[in-house]
C-alpha positions in Angstrom: -1.1 14.5 -26.2 0.4 17.2 -23.5 -2.1 15.9 -21.2 -0.2 16.7 -18.3 0.8 20.5 -19.2 -2.8 20.5 -19.6 -3.9 19.5 -16.0 -1.2 21.6 -14.5 -2.3 24.8 -16.4 -5.9 23.7 -15.1 -4.9 23.0 -11.6 -3.0 26.5 -11.1 -6.4 28.3 -11.9 -7.9 26.6 -8.5 -7.6 28.9 -5.8 -6.2 27.7 -2.4 -8.7 27.4 -0.1 -12.6 28.4 -1.0 -12.8 31.3 0.9 -13.8 34.5 -1.3 -14.5 38.3 -0.3 -18.3 38.7 0.0 -19.9 41.2 -1.7 -23.5 43.3 -1.7 -26.3 44.6 -3.3 -27.9 47.8 -2.4 -30.7 50.2 -4.0 -33.8 52.3 -3.8 -36.9 51.0 -4.5 -39.5 53.6 -6.5 -42.8 54.0 -7.7 -43.4 57.0 -10.2 -40.3 58.4 -8.3 -41.4 58.0 -5.1 -39.2 56.1 -2.9 -41.9 52.7 -1.2 -41.3 51.4 1.9 -41.8 47.7 3.2 -41.4 46.6 -0.5 -40.2 42.5 -0.8 -37.2 42.4 -2.2 -36.0 39.0 -3.2 -31.9 38.5 -4.7 -31.5 35.2 -6.0 -28.3 33.4 -7.0 -28.5 31.9 -10.3 -25.9 29.1 -9.6 -27.2 27.4 -6.6 -30.9 28.9 -6.3 -30.3 30.0 -2.8 -32.5 33.4 -2.7 -32.3 36.3 0.3 -35.6 38.4 0.7 -35.5 41.7 2.8 -37.9 44.8 2.7 -37.3 48.6 1.6 -37.2 51.2 4.7 -39.1 54.2 5.0 -37.2 55.9 2.3 -37.2 52.8 -0.2 -33.6 52.0 0.3 -32.6 48.1 0.9 -29.5 46.7 1.3 -28.1 42.6 1.3 -24.6 41.8 2.2 -22.4 38.7 2.4 -23.2 37.7 -1.0 -20.9 35.1 -2.8 -19.4 36.8 -5.8 -21.6 35.4 -8.9 -24.8 36.1 -10.7 -28.0 37.4 -9.3 -31.6 37.4 -10.1 -33.2 40.3 -8.0 -36.9 41.1 -8.1 -39.3 43.4 -5.9 -42.9 43.9 -5.8 -45.3 45.1 -3.1 -48.9 44.5 -2.5 -51.4 46.7 -4.0 -48.4 49.0 -5.2 -47.0 47.0 -8.3 -43.9 45.0 -9.0 -40.9 44.9 -10.7 -39.5 42.8 -13.6 -36.7 40.7 -13.0 -32.8 42.2 -13.1 -29.9 39.9 -13.6 -26.8 41.2 -12.2 -22.9 39.9 -12.0 -21.1 40.5 -8.8 -17.5 40.1 -8.2 -15.3 39.9 -4.9 -15.8 42.9 -2.3 -18.1 44.7 -5.2 -21.1 46.6 -3.7 -23.3 47.2 -6.5 -26.2 49.5 -6.5 -29.6 48.3 -8.3 -32.2 51.0 -8.2 -35.8 49.2 -8.7 -39.0 51.0 -10.5 -42.0 49.3 -9.7 -44.9 49.1 -12.1 -48.3 50.2 -11.0 -50.4 47.4 -10.2 -53.2 46.5 -12.7 -56.7 47.7 -11.6 -59.1 44.8 -10.3 -62.1 43.2 -12.4 -65.3 45.4 -11.4 -66.3 41.6 -10.4 -66.1 40.9 -7.0 -63.3 39.1 -6.3 -63.2 35.4 -4.8 -62.5 36.1 -0.7 -59.8 33.9 0.1 -60.5 30.9 2.6 -59.5 31.5 6.3 -56.7 28.8 6.1 -55.2 31.0 3.0 -55.4 34.0 5.0 -53.4 32.4 7.9 -50.9 30.7 5.3 -50.4 34.2 3.7 -50.0 35.9 7.2 -47.5 33.3 8.5 -45.4 33.8 4.9 -45.6 37.6 5.8 -44.3 37.5 8.9 -41.5 34.9 8.1 -40.2 37.3 5.6 -40.3 40.1 8.0 -38.1 38.0 10.3 -35.7 37.0 7.9 -35.5 40.5 7.0 -35.1 42.2 10.0 -32.2 39.1 11.3 -30.2 40.0 8.2 -30.0 43.7 8.8 -28.8 42.2 12.3 -32.0 43.4 14.5 -33.9 41.0 16.5 -37.2 42.4 17.5 -39.0 41.5 20.7 -41.1 38.3 20.2 -44.9 39.1 19.8 -46.5 38.0 22.9 -49.4 35.2 22.1 -52.9 35.7 22.6 -52.5 33.5 25.9 -49.9 35.5 27.0 -51.5 39.0 26.2 -52.0 41.2 28.7 -55.6 42.4 29.7 -56.4 45.5 28.2 -55.9 48.9 30.5 -58.9 50.5 31.2 -59.9 53.0 29.4 -60.6 56.9 30.9 -64.3 58.0 30.6 -64.7 60.4 27.6 -64.8 64.0 29.1 -68.0 65.8 28.5 -68.0 67.3 24.9 -64.8 65.8 24.1 -64.0 63.4 21.1 -65.3 59.3 21.8 -61.7 57.5 22.4 -61.3 54.5 19.9 -60.5 51.1 21.7 -57.3 49.8 20.8 -57.6 46.9 17.8 -56.4 43.5 19.1 -54.0 41.9 17.1 -55.3 38.6 16.1 -52.7 35.7 16.8 -51.4 33.7 13.5 -52.0 30.0 13.9 -49.6 27.3 12.9 -48.9 26.4 9.3 -46.9 24.2 7.4 -45.2 26.0 4.8 -42.2 24.6 2.7 -39.1 26.1 3.1 -37.8 27.9 0.1 -34.8 25.5 -0.1 -37.0 22.4 -0.8 -39.1 24.5 -3.5 -38.9 24.0 -7.3 -35.9 26.7 -8.6 -37.6 29.4 -10.8 -37.3 29.6 -14.1 -34.9 32.0 -15.1 -36.4 34.7 -17.8 -34.4 35.2 -20.8 -31.5 33.7 -22.7 -28.8 32.2 -19.9 -25.6 33.8 -21.7 -23.6 32.6 -18.4 -24.2 28.9 -17.8 -22.5 26.9 -19.8 -24.2 25.5 -23.3 -27.9 27.3 -21.7 -27.9 29.4 -24.6 -29.2 27.0 -26.7 -31.6 23.9 -27.0 -28.8 20.7 -27.4 -31.9 18.1 -26.8 -31.3 17.2 -30.6 -28.0 15.9 -30.1 -27.2 12.0 -30.4 -25.9 11.2 -27.0 -28.2 13.5 -24.8 -31.4 13.1 -23.4 -33.9 15.4 -25.2 -36.0 15.7 -21.9 -36.6 20.0 -21.3 -38.3 19.6 -18.1 -37.3 18.0 -14.8 -39.6 16.1 -12.7 -39.8 16.6 -8.9 -37.0 19.2 -9.1 -35.4 20.8 -5.9 -33.2 23.1 -4.8 -30.7 20.9 -3.5 -31.8 17.4 -5.3 -32.5 16.4 -8.9 -33.7 13.1 -9.2 -33.4 10.7 -11.8 -35.0 7.4 -12.8 -34.6 5.3 -16.0 -36.2 2.3 -17.1 -35.3 0.1 -20.4 -37.1 -3.1 -21.3 -36.7 -4.6 -25.0 -37.6 -7.6 -26.8 -34.9 -9.0 -29.4 -35.1 -11.9 -32.2 -31.8 -12.9 -33.7 -32.3 -14.7 -37.2 -29.4 -16.9 -36.4 -31.8 -18.5 -33.2 -29.1 -19.4 -31.2 -30.7 -22.4 -29.2 -28.9 -21.1 -25.8 -30.6 -17.4 -26.5 -26.9 -15.9 -25.9 -26.2 -12.6 -28.2 -22.6 -11.6 -28.2 -20.6 -8.9 -29.3 -22.5 -6.3 -28.1 -22.9 -3.9 -25.2 -26.7 -3.3 -26.0 -28.0 -7.1 -27.3 -27.8 -9.9 -24.9 -30.5 -12.4 -25.2 -32.7 -13.4 -28.4 -36.2 -14.2 -28.5 -36.8 -12.7 -25.2 -38.1 -9.3 -23.0 -35.4 -8.7 -21.0 -35.2 -5.4 -18.6 -31.8 -3.6 -19.6 -32.0 -1.1 -17.4 -32.9 0.3 -13.9 -31.6 3.2 -12.6 -33.0 5.4 -9.7 -30.5 8.3 -8.4 -29.7 12.0 -9.0 -27.5 15.0 -8.2 -27.0 16.9 -5.3 -26.3 20.6 -5.2 -26.0 22.8 -2.3 -24.1 25.7 -2.4 -20.9 24.7 -4.1 -20.7 21.0 -3.3 -21.9 18.7 -6.0 -22.6 15.1 -6.1 -24.4 12.8 -8.3 -25.2 8.5 -7.6 -27.1 6.7 -10.3 -27.9 3.1 -9.6 -27.6 -0.1 -12.4 -29.7 -2.7 -12.3 -31.1 -5.2 -14.8 -29.0 -6.7 -17.6 -26.2 -3.7 -17.4 -25.3 -4.3 -13.9 -24.0 -8.5 -15.2 -23.1 -7.2 -18.5 -20.7 -4.0 -18.2 -18.3 -5.2 -15.2 -17.4 -8.8 -17.6 -16.0 -6.4 -20.1 -13.4 -4.9 -17.3 -10.0 -7.0 -17.3 -8.5 -5.0 -14.2 -10.9 -6.8 -11.4 -8.2 -9.5 -11.9 -5.5 -7.6 -10.5 -5.1 -8.3 -6.7 -7.6 -8.8 -4.1 -11.3 -7.9 -3.2 -13.7 -8.2 -5.5 -14.3 -4.8 -7.5 -16.7 -5.9 -10.0 -19.5 -7.0 -7.1 -18.1 -3.6 -5.3 -19.5 -1.6 -8.1 -21.7 -3.9 -10.1 -24.7 -1.7 -9.0 -23.1 1.4 -9.5 -23.2 3.6 -12.5 -22.5 6.4 -11.5 -20.9 8.1 -8.5 -18.6 10.9 -7.5 -18.8 14.2 -5.1 -17.2 17.4 -6.5 -16.5 21.2 -5.7 -17.6 24.1 -7.7 -15.5 27.1 -8.4 -16.5 30.7 -9.2 -13.9 30.5 -12.0 -14.7 32.1 -15.6 -18.1 30.1 -16.5 -17.3 27.2 -13.9 -14.6 25.5 -12.9 -15.8 21.5 -11.3 -13.5 19.0 -9.6 -15.2 15.7 -9.0 -13.8 12.2 -8.1 -15.5 8.7 -8.7 -17.1 6.7 -11.3 -18.4 8.9 -14.2 -19.4 8.4 -17.8 -16.8 7.9 -20.5 -17.5 10.3 -23.5 -15.5 7.9 -25.9 -18.0 6.8 -28.8 -20.3 10.0 -28.8 -23.3 7.9 -27.9 -24.4 7.8 -24.2 -23.9 4.9 -21.9 -27.9 5.2 -21.5 -30.2 4.0 -24.3 -33.0 6.7 -24.1 -29.9 9.3 -24.9 -29.1 7.8 -28.0 -30.6 8.2 -32.0 -30.6 4.2 -32.1 -30.6 1.6 -29.5 -27.6 -0.7 -31.1 -24.7 1.8 -32.2 -21.7 0.8 -34.5 -18.3 -0.7 -33.1 -17.0 2.8 -32.0 -19.5 2.9 -29.5 -19.9 -0.4 -28.2 -16.6 -1.5 -28.2 -15.1 2.0 -26.3 -15.4 2.6 -22.7 -18.5 3.2 -20.8 -17.2 4.4 -17.7 -13.9 5.9 -16.1 -12.8 5.6 -12.5 -10.8 8.4 -11.0 -10.6 12.2 -11.0 -12.4 14.7 -13.4 -11.8 18.2 -13.9 -14.1 20.4 -16.1 -13.4 24.0 -17.2 -15.5 26.4 -18.5 -13.8 29.7 -19.7 -17.0 30.4 -21.8 -20.4 29.4 -22.1 -19.4 27.6 -25.4 -16.3 25.7 -24.1 -15.6 22.7 -22.2 -11.9 21.5 -21.7 -12.0 18.6 -19.2 -8.7 16.4 -17.8 -9.2 12.7 -16.5 -6.9 11.4 -14.2 -8.2 7.8 -14.1 -7.0 4.2 -13.4 -7.5 3.1 -16.9 -9.1 2.1 -19.9 -12.8 1.4 -18.5 -11.5 0.1 -15.9 -12.0 -0.3 -11.7 -8.9 -0.8 -11.0 -5.1 0.4 -12.4 -3.7 -2.7 -14.4 -0.1 -2.3 -14.6 2.0 0.6 -13.4 0.9 3.6 -15.2 -2.5 5.2 -14.8 -4.4 6.3 -17.5 -4.7 10.1 -18.8 -7.2 11.9 -20.9 -9.5 14.6 -21.9 -12.3 16.1 -23.3 -12.7 19.3 -25.6 -16.2 20.2 -26.2 -17.2 23.4 -28.5 -20.6 24.1 -29.4 -20.3 27.6 -30.9 -23.9 27.5 -32.1 -27.1 25.8 -31.1 -27.1 23.6 -34.6 -23.1 22.5 -34.0 -21.4 20.4 -31.7 -17.8 19.7 -31.6 -16.0 16.9 -29.6 -12.8 15.8 -29.1 -11.6 12.8 -26.8 -7.8 11.6 -26.3 -6.4 9.1 -24.0 -3.3 7.5 -22.8 -0.3 6.7 -20.7 -2.6 3.8 -19.2 -0.8 0.4 -19.8 -4.1 -1.6 -20.0 -3.4 -5.1 -20.6 -3.8 -7.3 -18.2 -0.3 -8.5 -16.6 1.6 -7.0 -19.7 3.6 -4.4 -17.7 5.3 -2.6 -21.2 2.5 -2.0 -23.5 1.0 1.0 -23.6 -2.5 2.3 -25.1 -3.3 5.6 -26.8 -6.8 6.3 -28.7 -8.4 9.6 -30.0 -11.9 10.0 -30.7 -13.9 12.9 -32.4 -17.3 13.7 -33.4 -19.2 16.6 -35.0 -22.9 16.9 -35.1 -24.9 19.4 -37.1 -28.6 20.2 -37.3 -29.0 21.1 -40.7 -32.9 22.0 -40.6 -35.2 22.9 -37.5 -38.8 23.8 -37.8 -39.9 22.5 -34.2 -43.6 23.2 -34.4 -44.0 21.6 -38.0 -46.5 18.7 -38.4 -44.4 17.8 -40.9 -40.4 17.2 -40.7 -39.4 19.5 -38.1 -35.7 18.5 -37.5 -32.8 16.9 -39.4 -29.4 16.1 -38.3 -26.3 13.9 -38.3 -23.4 12.7 -36.7 -20.2 11.6 -37.6 -17.9 10.2 -35.5 -13.9 9.0 -36.2 -11.7 7.0 -33.9 -8.2 5.8 -34.1 -5.7 4.0 -31.5 -3.2 1.8 -30.8 -0.6 -0.2 -28.4 2.8 -0.7 -28.7 5.4 -1.9 -26.6 6.1 -5.5 -25.4 6.2 -7.3 -29.0 3.4 -5.1 -30.8 3.7 -1.8 -32.5 1.0 0.6 -33.9 2.5 0.3 -37.8 3.7 -3.5 -37.8 7.1 -4.2 -38.6 10.2 -5.8 -37.5 9.3 -4.9 -33.8 6.1 -6.8 -34.0 2.5 -7.6 -35.4 0.3 -4.1 -36.0 -2.0 -3.6 -32.5 -4.3 -0.9 -33.6 -7.9 0.1 -34.0 -9.5 2.4 -36.5 -13.5 2.9 -36.4 -16.0 5.4 -37.9 -19.9 5.5 -38.0 -22.1 7.8 -39.6 -26.0 8.3 -38.4 -28.3 10.7 -40.1 -31.6 11.4 -38.2 -35.0 13.2 -39.7 -38.1 14.0 -36.8 -41.7 14.7 -37.7 -44.8 15.7 -36.0 -43.6 18.3 -33.7 -40.8 15.9 -33.0 -42.7 13.4 -31.8 -41.5 10.6 -34.3 -38.1 10.1 -35.8 -35.8 7.8 -38.0 -32.6 6.9 -37.9 -30.6 5.5 -40.5 -26.9 4.8 -40.2 -23.7 2.5 -39.1 -20.2 2.0 -39.1 -16.5 -0.2 -39.4 -14.1 -1.2 -37.5 -11.2 -2.7 -38.3 -9.1 -3.8 -35.2 -5.8 -6.0 -35.8 -4.7 -7.4 -32.5 -8.7 -7.5 -31.3 -7.2 -5.5 -28.3 -10.6 -3.6 -28.5 -12.9 -6.5 -29.7 -15.4 -7.4 -27.2 -15.1 -11.0 -26.4 -18.4 -13.3 -27.0 -19.3 -14.8 -23.5 -18.4 -18.4 -24.6 -18.8 -20.9 -21.8 -18.9 -18.0 -19.7 -16.1 -16.0 -20.6 -15.0 -12.6 -19.9 -12.0 -10.0 -20.4 -9.9 -11.5 -17.3 -10.5 -15.4 -18.7 -10.4 -14.7 -22.3 -11.2 -17.5 -24.6 -9.3 -20.3 -26.6 -12.5 -20.2 -29.1 -11.9 -16.3 -29.7 -8.3 -15.5 -28.8 -6.9 -11.5 -29.0 -3.5 -12.4 -29.6 -1.1 -10.0 -31.3 -2.1 -10.3 -35.2 -5.6 -11.4 -35.0 -7.9 -9.9 -36.8 -10.8 -8.5 -36.9 -12.9 -6.3 -39.8 -16.6 -5.5 -38.9 -19.1 -3.4 -40.5 -22.8 -2.6 -39.5 -26.4 -0.7 -40.5 -29.4 -0.2 -38.8 -32.5 1.7 -39.1 -34.3 3.0 -36.1 -37.9 4.2 -35.8 -39.0 6.4 -32.3 -41.8 7.4 -31.2 -41.6 10.1 -28.7 -45.7 11.1 -27.4 -44.0 12.7 -24.5 -40.5 14.1 -23.4 -40.2 11.5 -20.8 -40.9 8.2 -22.9 -39.5 6.3 -25.8 -41.0 3.9 -28.1 -39.0 2.0 -30.6 -38.3 0.0 -32.8 -34.9 -1.4 -35.0 -33.7 -3.4 -37.3 -29.8 -3.8 -38.0 -27.1 -6.3 -39.7 -23.4 -6.8 -38.5 -20.9 -8.6 -40.4 -17.6 -9.8 -39.6 -14.7 -10.8 -41.5 -14.2 -14.0 -39.1 -16.9 -16.0 -37.2 -18.0 -14.1 -34.0 -22.0 -14.0 -34.0 -24.0 -16.6 -32.2 -25.2 -19.5 -34.4 -27.9 -21.8 -34.1 -26.2 -24.3 -32.2 -25.1 -21.4 -29.7 -21.8 -20.5 -27.4 -23.0 -22.6 -24.2 -21.3 -26.2 -24.2 -23.5 -28.9 -23.7 -25.3 -29.4 -20.1 -24.0 -25.4 -19.6 -20.8 -23.9 -18.8 -18.2 -26.3 -17.9 -14.6 -25.9 -16.3 -12.9 -22.5 -16.6 -13.9 -20.3 -20.0 -10.2 -20.7 -20.7 -9.8 -24.2 -21.7 -11.6 -26.1 -24.0 -14.3 -28.0 -23.3 -14.9 -31.7 -24.4 -18.2 -32.9 -26.3 -19.0 -35.3 -24.2 -19.1 -33.3 -21.0 -16.3 -31.8 -18.7 -13.6 -29.7 -19.1 -10.3 -30.6 -21.7 -8.4 -28.7 -18.7 -6.2 -27.1 -21.4 -5.9 -23.8 -23.6 -4.1 -25.8 -26.1 -5.8 -27.6 -28.8 -3.6 -30.6 -29.5 -3.3 -31.4 -25.7 -7.5 -31.0 -25.6 -7.9 -33.5 -28.3 -5.7 -36.0 -26.6 -7.0 -35.1 -22.9 -11.1 -35.4 -24.9 -10.4 -38.8 -26.6 -9.3 -37.7 -30.2 -10.7 -36.2 -33.5 -14.2 -35.0 -33.0 -13.9 -34.9 -29.2 -13.9 -31.4 -28.4 -16.7 -29.2 -28.5 -17.1 -26.0 -30.5 -19.5 -23.0 -30.6 -21.6 -22.1 -33.5 -19.9 -18.8 -34.7 -21.3 -17.2 -37.8 -19.9 -14.2 -39.8 -23.3 -12.4 -39.8 -26.0 -11.3 -37.3 -29.4 -9.9 -38.8 -31.8 -8.5 -35.4 -34.8 -6.7 -35.4 -35.7 -5.5 -31.7 -38.8 -3.5 -30.1 -39.0 -2.1 -26.7 -39.7 0.7 -24.1 -37.5 3.4 -22.4 -38.8 5.7 -19.7 -36.4 8.5 -17.9 -37.6 11.3 -15.5 
């Protein structure tokens, strides 16, 4: 992987500073060839939804300056005269673009008398009109004298008496005072919909909500021009047919407790976007807040409790958007990993329990992310990160990686993820890891309005990786045991009833000699830092596993999914919780890295022979009940706003 070259080439395209030469738009508003004065012209930046409003002069001309380069939508209207459809234009640096606007005559009103506006509506409309006039005068550089209020208005001068035989003078009409009203500032309004097809914003030319690993919401609730909120709830019930007595399930990042209703995820946050500045925060509560940090061993390096520091944070990053090609974003913080195709969040996925390629690969990265969009169909994204799903850096080398995402058609998505350089084994300085993860998704049928079958699509993912150095190799041999990962997963999904129902069938397989990516069951409270003598991950330890699932989704609204799922997973070594469970009698005892005595208490050692001696001979050491197979049925509800 030429990650370093790729990062350098991207960084070379970033401007040295954020200042760019301003541009401007000018033109004339006409109706039937005649210039139209006092027409309202609105120029909206399609990137950040900020808008400028000006009014045409007596000759119908208008001028809007100090505009950033980018794409803009120009609209015009005048009460009683008509309006013009939106025009989208692109501005380069220092460009002065001429945009003439032609109004269409207003349609005649119905013969029926219109309903008279209420006094409050009149007041609000008058105030909005006055604000727009003041804004137009401010941007043109002219500040008018403030109009006196009714209390300050001087008394009218006495009118001269009419001369004999002359016309009767008309007394001047007093301007009624405009009362104050609460008007929502434009920056807090929901952004206007962009008409037509957006061929500039990356991947906006098509509807990609059908993809596995992508939320299917087409609309956003309570969206504003500076903040897009996001709220998620995920509650489920699972039944493991092994019936573990301690209700504890292992070997997954989605299933944790058997025979219970559990809240898997509660997340609140959203995206901030103002001008070119970006930021995202999404909290993480529920089971995820405990189960995700336990799989990160980097917290075992040095001081400060990083697991607690980040426990309730799912995503948190800030960054800047540069106007390069179709966009260049530079963000720093914790961001979601794309390795394994499935989303970190179950609402976005075709199934609830993904296969091993997804469950046993990272859910998050901590570091720097660069997103470059050379076209609206291609993203190139380098990563400079602490390591493989890690809050900290394990040893001497940080991780490097990146993604290439290409969607040439609405029905086709290809993604290529690569990772390397990181030394991601706790305490083993010279052992490095490389990994590649590649997916193909194809929608091969689409009739969204059909009450019968409305969509059909499939996803195929393949992963390969290995560790090398310090006594292990990628291919085995004299230099050391084989320490590798090879996996795949395939899913097919069918929607029907106008996309309100769907069924997904699929599964996958994983070969992981060395078990360096096999999730550790939480035996006696074990985690990625402690390890466990009951399920080791030593060089040469093997793990070959496969699984299959069938998932039903009912989606009455785009914000909610009711689901039911049945699945079976198999391992060639005892791995899944059996009837006896994986918790020692009386609860967790001593260090999870040591054996436990059957009569209670820690054996004080991770060596089995010594444990027997310490606990009292044959049969004196406790062992978890681990099985080679696991069958699960589950159901739940997921909500995303």
